[in-house]
C-alpha positions as CSV (number, residue, x, y, z in Angstrom):
1,M,0.0,0.0,0.0
2,F,1.2,3.3,-0.9
3,R,0.9,6.1,1.7
4,R,-0.1,9.7,0.4
5,H,2.5,12.3,1.1
6,K,1.2,15.0,3.3
7,P,3.0,18.3,2.8
8,S,4.5,20.0,5.8
9,S,3.7,23.4,7.1
10,S,7.0,24.8,5.8
11,E,6.1,23.7,2.4
12,H,2.8,25.5,2.5
13,K,4.7,28.8,3.3
14,R,7.2,28.4,0.5
15,D,4.5,27.8,-2.1
16,P,1.9,30.5,-1.9
17,A,0.3,29.4,-5.2
18,I,-1.2,26.5,-3.3
19,H,-3.6,28.9,-1.5
20,A,-4.1,31.6,-4.2
21,P,-6.5,30.7,-7.0
22,A,-5.1,31.0,-10.4
23,L,-6.5,33.8,-12.7
24,P,-7.4,33.0,-16.2
25,H,-5.1,34.3,-19.0
26,N,-7.7,36.9,-20.3
27,D,-8.4,38.3,-16.8
28,M,-4.7,38.8,-16.2
29,R,-4.4,40.8,-19.5
30,S,-7.4,42.9,-18.6
31,F,-6.1,43.6,-15.1
32,F,-2.7,44.7,-16.5
33,S,-4.3,47.0,-19.1
34,L,-6.5,48.6,-16.4
35,S,-3.5,49.2,-14.2
36,Q,-1.5,50.8,-17.0
37,L,-4.4,53.2,-17.8
38,V,-4.8,54.3,-14.2
39,L,-1.0,55.0,-13.9
40,S,-0.9,57.0,-17.1
41,A,-3.9,59.1,-16.1
42,G,-2.1,60.6,-13.1
43,H,-4.0,62.0,-10.1
44,L,-7.7,62.3,-10.4
45,K,-8.9,65.9,-10.0
46,P,-12.4,67.1,-9.6
47,P,-13.6,69.3,-12.5
48,P,-13.0,73.1,-11.9
49,V,-15.8,75.1,-10.5
50,L,-16.8,77.9,-12.9
51,R,-17.1,81.2,-11.0
52,H,-19.0,84.0,-12.6
53,S,-17.4,87.4,-12.2
54,K,-19.7,89.9,-10.5
55,T,-19.2,93.6,-11.6
56,T,-20.5,96.1,-9.1
57,Y,-22.2,99.0,-10.8
58,F,-22.8,102.3,-9.1
59,E,-25.8,104.6,-9.0
60,V,-25.2,108.4,-8.9
61,E,-27.9,110.5,-7.4
62,I,-27.6,114.1,-8.5
63,L,-29.2,116.8,-6.3
64,D,-29.5,120.5,-6.9
65,A,-27.0,122.3,-4.8
66,H,-29.4,125.1,-3.8
67,S,-32.7,123.4,-3.2
68,K,-31.4,119.8,-2.4
69,K,-34.0,118.5,-4.8
70,Q,-33.3,115.4,-6.8
71,I,-32.6,116.1,-10.5
72,C,-32.0,112.6,-11.7
73,V,-30.4,109.3,-10.9
74,V,-27.7,108.0,-13.3
75,D,-27.5,104.2,-12.9
76,K,-25.3,101.4,-14.2
77,I,-22.0,103.3,-13.8
78,P,-19.0,100.9,-14.2
79,P,-16.3,101.3,-11.5
80,S,-13.8,102.2,-14.1
81,S,-15.8,105.3,-15.2
82,T,-14.7,108.8,-14.5
83,L,-16.7,111.9,-13.5
84,L,-16.6,113.0,-17.1
85,D,-18.5,109.8,-18.1
86,V,-21.1,110.6,-15.5
87,K,-21.5,114.1,-16.9
88,H,-22.1,112.7,-20.4
89,K,-24.8,110.4,-19.1
90,F,-26.3,113.2,-17.1
91,H,-26.4,115.3,-20.3
92,K,-28.3,112.5,-22.0
93,V,-30.9,112.6,-19.3
94,C,-31.0,116.4,-19.1
95,P,-30.0,117.8,-22.5
96,Q,-30.3,121.4,-21.4
97,W,-27.0,121.2,-19.6
98,S,-23.9,120.3,-21.7
99,P,-21.0,118.5,-19.9
100,S,-18.9,121.7,-19.8
101,R,-21.6,123.5,-17.8
102,I,-22.0,120.7,-15.2
103,G,-20.3,121.3,-11.9
104,L,-20.4,118.4,-9.4
105,R,-19.4,118.3,-5.8
106,L,-19.5,115.8,-2.9
107,E,-20.8,118.5,-0.6
108,R,-22.9,121.5,-1.2
109,N,-20.2,124.0,-0.3
110,G,-17.2,121.8,-1.2
111,S,-14.8,122.2,-4.1
112,Y,-15.8,121.1,-7.6
113,L,-14.6,117.6,-8.6
114,R,-12.3,117.2,-11.6
115,D,-13.4,115.3,-14.7
116,S,-10.6,112.8,-14.4
117,V,-11.6,111.6,-10.9
118,N,-12.5,107.9,-10.9
119,I,-16.0,107.2,-9.7
120,K,-14.8,104.3,-7.6
121,A,-12.7,106.7,-5.5
122,L,-15.8,108.7,-4.5
123,A,-17.9,105.7,-3.6
124,A,-18.6,104.8,0.1
125,S,-21.4,102.5,-1.1
126,S,-23.1,101.6,-4.3
127,I,-25.1,104.8,-4.3
128,I,-23.1,108.1,-4.7
129,T,-24.7,111.5,-4.0
130,L,-23.4,114.5,-5.9
131,Y,-24.5,118.1,-5.9
132,F,-25.0,119.9,-9.2
133,T,-24.4,123.5,-10.1
134,D,-24.8,125.1,-13.5
135,M,-21.5,126.7,-14.3
136,G,-22.9,128.8,-17.1
137,Q,-21.6,129.2,-20.6
138,Q,-18.1,127.7,-20.9
139,V,-15.2,128.2,-23.3
140,T,-12.0,126.2,-23.7
141,W,-8.7,127.5,-22.3
142,T,-7.2,127.6,-25.8
143,T,-10.0,129.9,-26.9
144,V,-9.4,132.1,-23.9
145,F,-5.7,132.5,-24.6
146,L,-6.0,133.0,-28.3
147,T,-8.7,135.7,-27.8
148,E,-6.8,137.5,-25.0
149,Y,-3.5,137.7,-27.1
150,T,-5.0,138.3,-30.5
151,G,-6.8,141.5,-29.3
152,P,-3.7,143.4,-28.1
153,L,-1.8,142.5,-31.3
154,L,-4.5,144.0,-33.6
155,I,-5.5,146.9,-31.4
156,Y,-1.9,148.2,-31.1
157,L,-1.6,148.1,-34.9
158,L,-4.7,150.2,-35.3
159,F,-3.2,152.9,-33.1
160,Y,0.2,152.6,-34.9
161,L,-1.5,153.3,-38.2
162,R,-2.8,156.6,-36.7
163,L,-6.3,156.2,-38.1
164,S,-8.1,159.5,-38.6
165,S,-10.9,158.3,-36.4
166,I,-8.4,158.2,-33.5
167,Y,-5.9,161.1,-34.1
168,D,-6.2,164.4,-36.0
169,A,-5.2,163.7,-39.6
170,K,-3.4,167.1,-40.0
171,E,-1.5,166.8,-36.8
172,S,-0.4,163.2,-37.7
173,A,0.8,164.4,-41.1
174,R,2.9,167.2,-39.6
175,S,4.7,165.3,-36.9
176,L,7.5,162.9,-37.6
177,R,7.7,159.7,-35.6
178,H,10.6,159.1,-33.3
179,P,12.4,155.8,-33.9
180,V,11.3,154.5,-30.5
181,V,7.7,154.5,-31.8
182,H,8.6,152.0,-34.5
183,L,10.7,150.0,-32.1
184,A,7.9,149.9,-29.5
185,C,5.5,148.6,-32.1
186,F,7.9,145.9,-33.1
187,C,8.5,144.8,-29.5
188,H,4.8,144.9,-28.6
189,C,3.9,142.8,-31.6
190,L,6.7,140.4,-30.9
191,H,5.6,139.8,-27.4
192,Y,2.0,138.9,-28.3
193,A,3.0,137.0,-31.4
194,R,5.2,134.8,-29.2
195,H,2.3,134.2,-26.8
196,L,0.1,133.1,-29.7
197,L,2.7,130.8,-31.2
198,E,3.5,129.2,-27.9
199,T,-0.2,128.7,-27.2
200,L,-0.6,126.8,-30.5
201,F,2.7,124.9,-30.7
202,V,4.4,124.8,-27.3
203,H,2.0,124.8,-24.3
204,K,0.0,121.7,-23.5
205,I,-3.2,123.4,-22.5
206,S,-5.7,121.6,-20.4
207,E,-8.8,120.3,-22.2
208,G,-11.0,121.8,-19.5
209,H,-13.3,124.8,-19.7
210,T,-13.7,128.1,-17.9
211,P,-16.8,130.3,-17.6
212,L,-17.3,132.8,-20.4
213,K,-17.3,135.7,-17.9
214,N,-13.7,134.9,-17.0
215,M,-12.6,135.3,-20.6
216,I,-14.5,138.6,-20.8
217,K,-12.7,139.9,-17.8
218,G,-9.3,138.9,-19.2
219,C,-10.1,140.5,-22.6
220,T,-11.3,143.7,-20.9
221,F,-8.0,143.9,-19.0
222,Y,-5.6,143.2,-21.8
223,W,-7.5,145.0,-24.6
224,G,-8.2,148.0,-22.4
225,F,-4.6,148.5,-21.3
226,T,-3.4,148.0,-24.8
227,S,-5.7,150.7,-26.1
228,W,-4.5,153.1,-23.3
229,L,-0.8,152.6,-23.8
230,A,-0.9,152.4,-27.6
231,Y,-2.8,155.7,-27.7
232,Y,0.0,157.6,-25.9
233,I,2.9,155.9,-27.5
234,N,1.6,156.5,-31.1
235,H,0.2,160.0,-30.4
236,P,1.6,162.7,-32.6
237,Q,2.6,164.7,-29.5
238,Y,4.5,161.8,-28.0
239,T,7.6,162.8,-26.2
240,P,10.7,160.5,-26.6
241,P,12.6,159.2,-23.5
242,S,14.7,161.6,-21.5
243,F,18.1,160.0,-22.1
244,G,17.6,159.5,-25.8
245,N,18.9,156.6,-27.8
246,K,21.1,155.2,-25.0
247,Q,18.0,154.6,-22.8
248,V,16.0,153.1,-25.8
249,T,18.8,150.8,-26.9
250,I,19.6,149.3,-23.5
251,S,16.0,148.8,-22.6
252,A,15.3,147.2,-26.0
253,L,18.2,144.8,-25.5
254,V,16.9,143.8,-22.1
255,F,13.4,143.4,-23.5
256,L,14.7,141.0,-26.2
257,L,16.7,139.0,-23.7
258,C,13.6,138.6,-21.4
259,E,11.5,137.5,-24.3
260,A,14.0,134.8,-25.3
261,G,14.3,133.7,-21.7
262,N,10.6,133.5,-21.3
263,H,10.4,131.3,-24.4
264,F,13.1,128.9,-23.3
265,I,11.6,128.5,-19.8
266,N,8.2,127.6,-21.3
267,V,9.9,125.0,-23.5
268,A,11.7,123.5,-20.5
269,L,8.4,123.3,-18.5
270,V,6.7,121.5,-21.4
271,H,9.6,119.0,-21.5
272,Q,9.2,118.4,-17.8
273,N,5.5,117.6,-18.2
274,Q,6.1,115.3,-21.1
275,S,8.7,113.3,-19.1
276,G,5.9,112.4,-16.6
277,N,7.9,113.4,-13.6
278,K,5.7,116.3,-12.5
279,G,6.6,116.0,-8.9
280,S,10.2,117.1,-9.4
281,F,11.4,120.6,-9.9
282,P,12.7,121.4,-13.5
283,S,16.5,121.6,-13.5
284,P,18.6,124.0,-15.5
285,S,20.1,122.8,-18.7
286,I,23.1,123.9,-20.8
287,N,21.0,126.8,-22.0
288,P,22.0,129.9,-19.9
289,F,18.4,131.2,-19.9
290,T,17.3,128.2,-17.8
291,W,20.0,128.9,-15.1
292,L,17.4,131.1,-13.4
293,F,15.8,127.8,-12.2
294,L,18.6,127.8,-9.6
295,F,17.2,130.8,-7.8
296,V,13.4,131.0,-8.4
297,S,10.5,128.7,-8.9
298,C,8.8,130.6,-11.7
299,P,11.5,132.1,-13.9
300,N,8.9,132.5,-16.7
301,Y,7.1,135.1,-14.6
302,T,10.5,136.8,-13.8
303,Y,11.2,137.2,-17.5
304,E,7.6,138.4,-18.2
305,I,7.9,141.2,-15.6
306,G,11.4,142.0,-17.0
307,S,9.9,142.5,-20.4
308,W,7.3,144.9,-19.3
309,M,9.6,146.8,-17.0
310,S,12.1,147.3,-19.9
311,F,9.2,148.3,-22.2
312,T,8.2,150.9,-19.6
313,V,11.8,152.3,-19.6
314,M,12.0,152.2,-23.4
315,T,8.8,154.1,-24.0
316,Q,8.8,156.2,-20.7
317,T,5.0,156.3,-20.5
318,L,2.7,156.1,-17.5
319,P,0.2,153.6,-18.9
320,V,2.9,151.0,-19.5
321,G,4.2,151.5,-16.0
322,V,0.7,151.0,-14.5
323,F,0.2,147.9,-16.6
324,A,3.6,146.4,-15.6
325,L,2.8,147.0,-11.9
326,L,-0.5,145.3,-12.1
327,M,1.0,142.4,-14.0
328,A,3.8,142.1,-11.4
329,I,1.2,141.9,-8.5
330,Q,-0.8,139.2,-10.3
331,M,2.2,137.1,-11.3
332,A,3.6,137.4,-7.8
333,Q,0.4,135.7,-6.4
334,W,0.6,133.0,-9.0
335,A,4.3,132.4,-8.3
336,R,3.8,132.1,-4.6
337,K,1.1,129.4,-5.1
338,K,3.4,127.4,-7.4
339,H,6.3,127.9,-5.0
340,Q,4.3,126.4,-2.1
341,L,3.3,123.5,-4.4
342,Y,6.9,122.7,-5.2
343,L,7.8,122.8,-1.5
344,K,5.1,120.2,-0.8
345,K,5.9,117.9,-3.7
346,C,9.7,118.1,-4.0
347,T,11.5,116.6,-1.0
348,T,14.9,117.8,-2.3
349,Y,13.8,121.3,-2.9
350,R,16.2,124.0,-1.9
351,W,14.8,126.3,0.8
352,R,17.0,129.2,-0.5
353,K,15.0,129.5,-3.7
354,R,12.4,132.2,-4.0
355,A,9.1,132.3,-5.9
356,M,9.8,135.0,-8.6
357,I,12.5,137.5,-7.7
358,P,15.9,136.0,-6.7
359,F,16.7,136.5,-3.0
360,I,13.7,138.8,-2.5
361,L,10.3,137.3,-3.4
């Protein structure tokens, strides 16, 4: 009799196939393919959640600054809009007011907001309340300057021609003109022609507007004084300067130097604005006319006053002296404001500098 061999426990451990059931050949191939597919797919990620962007629109409530009554509500204002965009939408609702006539403020007695202000900077909530004031008929700054400077140029020429409606024809025919009369006409025309050309080709004038009444005031001042001083200088009984040709020549040279300096300073200021660094004080260049920047904040005003003072000495007339004095007072006020602005913006600004007159003002 044969006895069946009974495997030992150690043999069971060495041969695991005894306990594991054998997989069919097709199942093994399917399992291998599935494992390769899972490994090549990488980590499983949930599908991205689509988030819809929400744009917050503002509503602008416009009230009358005097009566506090609501005029209209301009809605659906994007956060990237400026105050000028609000004015245009306001104009569509109320066509009787053009955007240039619309003055908007955050408070009834506050300052007017600039057109470039972003509407988001004004918003404390989704509803913005602004107070409206009708600014009246407006004109562009370019129109203001061209009108103010063209008038004196033409008015002076009318007096220089000694029209019979202004002077006595017989007296004008008998009297001979002193050379200073011709020189004064040339200098006066040169001054305002320079202003006109710089307005058109040099200055970067703001696209804003100003009330029409301001232009009328400026034209009254410039045109009125031009008529007054031109009447005396071109009068047949005009008396030449006390010190003769020497006084006329020196003052004429100073006038031309101041005109040249004024022009080069204006060009330097334009280059400073184009560079984008408006917070820094313009520095002098190799041009000697710009060296005045080392001593004053507004050398263009310095040269302007120098032109009119030399013109006063050259013609030796009271109307020109009064005009030069009033211009000096006005420009001194403008220069002080700009000087204070430079002191606030420029950290490296030299305290020894003055506003308009070196070491004095």
